[in-house]
C-alpha positions in Angstrom: 137.9 96.5 67.9 137.9 98.9 64.6 134.8 97.6 63.2 133.5 101.6 62.2 134.1 100.8 58.5 132.2 104.5 57.2 135.3 106.9 57.0 132.9 109.9 57.3 132.6 109.4 60.8 132.4 112.7 62.9 133.1 112.7 67.1 129.1 113.4 67.8 128.9 109.9 66.2 126.5 107.7 68.4 128.3 104.6 67.5 131.8 106.3 68.3 130.5 107.3 72.1 129.0 103.8 72.9 132.8 102.4 72.0 134.3 105.2 74.1 131.7 104.4 77.1 132.3 100.3 76.4 136.1 100.6 76.4 136.0 102.9 79.3 133.8 100.6 81.4 136.3 97.6 80.1 139.0 100.2 82.3 136.9 100.6 85.0 136.1 96.8 85.3 139.7 95.9 85.0 141.0 98.2 87.5 138.3 97.0 89.7 139.3 93.1 89.3 142.8 94.6 89.5 141.9 95.8 93.0 140.3 92.6 93.9 143.3 90.5 93.1 145.4 92.8 95.1 142.9 92.3 98.3 142.7 88.6 97.5 146.3 88.2 97.8 147.0 90.5 100.3 144.4 87.9 102.6 146.6 85.1 101.4 150.0 87.0 102.2 148.4 87.2 106.2 147.3 83.6 106.3 150.2 82.4 104.8 152.2 84.8 107.5 149.9 83.7 110.3 150.3 80.2 109.9 154.3 80.3 109.9 153.9 82.4 113.2 151.5 79.9 115.1 153.9 77.3 113.9 156.8 79.1 115.8 155.1 79.6 119.2 
């Protein structure tokens, strides 16, 4: 991730701003994927529970 080699990089550098944007985008995409996994896991558990209850009745 440390691809910046010049030591005199200020906070207003466009390269640093692009890297910060990419990092924040990756974090938001990771949270989105985490939410999708949670929803899919909830569907899976509900299907398993409904199958168990259908077997009981």
